[in-house]
N, C-alpha and C positions, 0 to 999 in steps of 0.2 A: 630690657636695658634701661638704666637710669638716665634722665635727661641732664645735660650739662647746664647748670645753672649760670654760667658764664657766657652763654650763647643765647640769642633770641628765641622765643619760643612761637612767634608768629611770623610768618613769611608770605606776604601778599604775592600772588602769582598771576601774571597777565599773559595773554596770548596776542600775537600781533600777525597780520598777513604778511608784513615785511619786518621781521625782528631785527635784521641788521640795520635798517633806517631808523627802528625805534631806539636801538642800542646807541647808534651815532646821536640822535636827537637828545635822549636822556642824559648822556654823558656830557655833551657840549652845552645844551640849554640850561640843565637842571644841576649839573655837576655831580651826578651819581658816579660812583667809581666801578669800573668793569673789573669783574673777578672771572670766574671760570665760564667758558664757553664750550658747549658740547655740540657738535654738528652731525647730522645724519649723513649717509652715503651720498645723498644729492647735494650736500653742502649747506643745507638750511640749519638754522638754530634750532635745536631740540631743547636744550636747556642752557639758560645763562643766569648768572647771578651778579646783580648790581648792588654795591655797598652804599649805604647811607648812614652815617654816624655808627651807631652800635646795631644797625639792622641790616637786612638783606631782602631785596626784592628779586624774585625769580621771574623769568619770563621765557617764552619760547614761540615758535611758529604755529599758526593754526593749522588744524588738520583739514584735509579736503577729502571726504565731506567733514563737516564740523564734528568734533568729538565731545565728549562730556565736559572737558575743560575749556572749551572755546567760547565762553560767555564774555559778556562785557557790553558796552564800556563800563568802566568802574571809575570811583572816585577814591583818591588816596590823600591823606594828610601827612606832611613831612614837616618837623620842627626844625627850623633854622634860627641861627643867632641874629643875622642881620637881614631881615627880609627885603629892605630897600635895595642892597647891593645884589641880592639874589634875583629879585624882579628885574633889575637892570640888566644882568647877565642873560636872563631869559629872553627879554625883549631884544637884546642885541643878537641873539641866536635865531630869531624869528618865530619865537613861541607867540601863540594867540592868547592874549590876557583876556580872561572872561570874567574876572572880578578885579577890579583895581586895587592897589594897596588901600587898606582899610583898618582903622582902628576900631576892634571890636569892644562892645560893653564889658565883656569878661576879661579885658586886659590885653589881649593878643593882637598884634600888627600882623596882617597876612593878606595875601593875594592868591588867585587862581589862575591857572592856564591850562590849556589842553595840549596833548601830545599829538603825534603824527597820525593817531587812528581814533582820536576822539574821547580818550580817556581824560578825566578831570585830575589835576595835581593841585592841591592846595598846599602853601607854605607859610608858616607863622610861627610866632613865638611861644604859642600855648603848648604846654607839656603836661597832660594829666598824670596824676599820680596811679600807680596800680592799685585797684581796690583791695 
């Protein structure tokens, strides 16, 4: 099957002990958009998709015992148009800022915060080109 070049081809995937809490935090604090959510018979999130610009981040609930996809924590970088406003939204929602707004020598303005389970999320204006 041919890939659709109008869709992303990289999908970061995270696992959380409490995927519902993570979804609430990521949509509230960081502004990701909730898409599909699939739940297991016990009601836990098996698969969820959160949109960001032209990308998608997938997440689900950690397995017990941990499975091969239950690694972490991870670091993600997401491009934003207005890092100052985005930072203020995250702070207002209670995000822990681990790197304050910083003007980088390569021209990006960015900051970093952690989510409910210790993953690092960096937001800034840097957008590298595809190689």
